[in-house]
N, C-alpha and C positions, 0 to 999 in steps of 0.2 A: 186498521192499519196493517200495510201487506208487508210481508219479508222483503227486508233491504240491506244491504251492505253500507256499512259505516266505515270506512276503509281506514281513515285516521283515528276514530274512535277507540277501535280495538287493535290499533298497532303497539307494540312493545316501545319501550323508551327507558333509557338509561336518566334519571333525574336526581342529580346529585349523587349519594353512595348506593341508589336504590335501581335495582332492576325492575321494572314494572312490568307486569303482564299486558295491561292497556294503558290507554292514555285517559284513565278514568280516576276519579277520586271519591270517596265519600267525605261529604262535607262535615265538619264537625257540628253535632247538633246535642244540645243539653237534653239528658232524659231523666235525669234525678231518679234512678234506681239503686243507688247505693244506699248502704246503712245509713240511716240518719244520725246516729251517734259516732261511729267509727270512720264514714266516709269510704267503708270498704265494699268492694264489689262484690257479685256471686257469680254462680254457673250461669244465671240468665244471660248475664253481659257478654261473658265468653261465647255463648251460644248465640246471640246476636251478633257479634263481629264476624264469628267464624260463616255463617251463612252469607254475609257479603264476601267475604274472601273466595268462599267455594264459587261464588257464583262470577268470578274473576276481576272483581274491582282492582284497579292498579295499587290505588294507594289508599288506604284507611286511616281518616284523621280522625282520633277518637273525639268524644265529648270533652267539654271542656274539665280539667282536672286542677283543681285547686292547690297551690302551693304551700297553704299554711292554713289554720283555721281562721285567722283573720280575712284570708282572701275569699272566704265563703259568701255567695249573695242569693243563694237558694236552698231549700231543705233537700236533702238526698243526693247531693253532687258529691262526686268521689274527691279523692285525694292523694297526693303523692309525695306524704311528707313523713309518714311513718313506715316502721318494716312491716307491720300487717297489712298496709295498703300497698306496698311492693309485691309482697308475697302472692297477694290476690290478683294482682295486675299479671301476673307471669302466667296464671292460668288462661288469661285472656289472649296474651301474644304467643302462647304457645298453641292455641288453640287455631289462631290465625295463620302461623306459619307452618301448622301441619296440613293446609290447604294452599300453600304455596303463596299466601299473601303478604303483604308488607303493610306494617301499621305505626304510627307516629303518635305520641301524646301529647294534646293541645294542652300547653300550660298556661295557668289562667289565675289572675287576681281580679276581682271586681272593683275593688276600691270603693268608692262614694255610693255604688248601687247595691247598698246592702243594709244592714241594720243590725244593732249591737247584739241583739238577741240570736241573730246568726253567727255573728262575729267572734266568736269565744267571748260574748259578755263586755266586748270592747267597742269603744268607737270605731267605725268603719276610718279607714284611712284614706287620704286624698291629697292631691297637689296642694290645695287650698280648703278651708275650711267653709266651703258651700254646698248646700243640699243640692241633689238631683231632683228635679221635677217628678212626680208621678208615684206609683205603688208598685211594690215586689210582687209580681204576678203570681207566686204560688205561696205566697206569704201573708197576701192581704194585709199590708201594712205600708205607710209611706216609707218612702228613704230617709234613713237617719242624717242628721247633719254630721259630717265627718271630722276628722283630726286631722289637720294640716300636718302634713308629716315634715319633720326635720331631715336635716342633711344626714343624720346619722340613721334615721329611719329609711330613706332611700337607699343608702347602701346596705342596710340589712335586707329590705327586699329584693334588691340586685342579686345579693347572695343566695336569696331563697328561689329564685328564677334558677340560677345557674346548679344550685342542688337538685331542684325538682329534674332538670335536665339529667343529670348524674343518675338520679334515681330511676329516672325512665328507661335508660340503658340497663341498670340494675335488673330493672322488671321484664327486659326482654324487647322493649320497644325498639323500633330500627331508628328513631331519631324524634325531635320532637317539633311543633309550631308553637311559637310564641303567641299569643292571643294579644296583639296590639291595636285591636278593633272596636267598634262598636260601643265607643264610651267607657270603656271598663278602665281599669286603673291605668294603665300605660297610654291609652288612648285620651284618657282625661288630662295627662300632660300636654297633650298637644292641642287640646282646645281650649279656646282663650274663655270662653264661659266658665270653664270648670279650674283653671289654672291663672291666678291672677300672683304669682310668684315674683318677686323681682332678684332673686337670685340669678344663677348661670341655668337654672331650670325653668324658668320663664322667658318672658318678652317676646319676640316675634317667631315665628313657626321654627326656624331654624334652633332656637333657642329651647323652644320649648320640646323639641324632638331630642333632647340632651337624654333624658331618662331611657325612652326607647333604644336610643344607639347605646347606652351604657349597658341596657339588659340583653340586647343584642349581641354585644363584643362580648359578656359574661358567659353568654350561652355558646356562644362559638368556641370561646377559650375551653369550655367545659367538654363539650362533645365534637367540635368539629363544624366548617361552614357547610360540609356536604351532608349534614345530617340536622339543619336547622331551616326551618321555614319561618317567616314572619309574614304575620296576617294585618292588614292595617284597612281603614275606611274612612269615608267621610260619615257614613250613617253612625248616629248616636241612639242608642236605648229611649233615652231620655228626651229626645230632639229629633223625631224622625225626618224633620224637612231639612235639617241643616245640611248646608252645601259650602264647600269653601268660596271666596268670593273669586277668585279666580283658580278654576280647578288644574289646569294646565301647570301652572306655577306652584301650586302647591305639591302636584303629583313630582314635579321637578326637583322640590325641595327635599321630599321622600326620598326618591332614588339616588340623589345626590349622597344623602344620610347613609343608605343603605350601602354604597359602594365603599364609603369611608369606613364603615363597621367590617367590611369584609362578607356579606352577603351574598349568597348565591341563587338561591331559591325566595320567591317573593308571594304572596298570596293575597293581592288586592280584592277587598269585599266589598259587593254591592247588592243591594236588595232586587234590582232589575237589571240583568247584563247589558240589556239594550238600550238603556236610558242614555241620550246623548247629552254631553256635558259641555262640549265646546268643539267648535269648528267641524259640526256634524259627526263627532266621534265620542264612542262612549269611554268609561272608564280605562279599559284593559287595551284600547286602542292608544290613548293617549299615554298610559305606562310604557308600552313597546317603544313609544318615540325616545323614551330615554333611558331604558333598561334593556340590555341585551343578554341578560340571565335568563333562567327559568321563570315563567308564570305561570301559577294556577288560576284558572278561571271560575268564577261562581258567581251567582244572582239567578236563582230562578231559572236556571238553564234546561232547555230540553233538548234531546238528541240531534235534531237538525240543527240547531244554533250551534251548538258545541262543535259538530261536524265541521260546520262551516268557519267557526272561529279558529279551529287547529289548523285547518285547510289554506287560512289566510296568515297563519303564524303568527298571531298576536297574543294567542296562549298557546302554552305547550302540554297542558293536562286540564281536563274538564271535570269540575267537582259538581257533584248532585247532592242534594239534600232531602227534602220531604220526599221525593219518590221512590229513593232507598228505605226509608222508613216503611213505606205502604208496600213495596216489592223488594223483597229479599233476593229476588230471582231477577232484577233490575234489567241486567246486560244480556239474560237468556230472551226475555220478553222483546228487549229491542233487536237483537239478531234475528229472532224468528218473525216480528212485525205483528207480535201480540199486543193488546191493548194493555197499557198500564193502569193498575188499581189507583184511582184517585186519593190523596191522602186527605183523610178526614180527621181533624183534631180530636173530636170524640171519642174516637175510637182508637186512633193509633199514639195518642199522647199517654193512653192509660195502659199501655202494653208494650213490651219487648217482643216483636217476631221476628 
């Protein structure tokens, strides 16, 4: 790799309330390094994120942080619903801010992608009592059959998302990303195979988006639209080949809802950024046709693909995932034309570097 300039990638940007040093983001990635009993993170997590901020990453999006004990779907995931958890996250955010970085908390509820032994000895929650197919990767158990949420349950969880956003600000985070993607609870409401409700939270896609809309509005009311990101996707953990019948029509329905809810920053998530969905265009190009607000792009990006997308204007910030696990000095290596360390799950899943 030769030394090269990536003019757009290294350009500063105002994204919502945040003055970012570069048009780069660290994508949220589950690491499972919190205390299993308390959901509290330690000094190793603070150092992990500090190093990425020191490298110049513009926006760090944390690993998924659950909003309640019942929102948990893997051992060792952190929480943001107790004072002890909030206090521990302060050490992380302070470390990032000392390096001039910006960090937001990804707030998360896994819904039916869990097991009662993980979810506080209660059945997992979901829009309908339909079990997901497959196994919990780090738990080696099949997904439990969930409990269908009542209207009261739905309102309680919306309140938990709003409270988690407030807790994030109290912990020093600069904002939050709502995890509405990948087949977790919010996305389960959008997914007809998981949502067979006949009330206002079911029906066609516009109806199934009601829960996501109400969570988004509650979080915006709690901390402001300029500090809130919403992540969404077609990809489902339990159905990796799933795709909307009409991708552009579906994306238009999503973006119309985001506008109604008052969102300013969205994070369309795909496993392959270059995958063509319709009319020779990828997901982010299709989204840009219907959304003039800020877009974070993600999907196994490499620096050259990210630079081109930024230049063409259909994303505003490029998010990188696994390369940032294996390369804490990712931006330095890109700027200097140095080879990147290839991500190795056998090594890099087992340690924080």
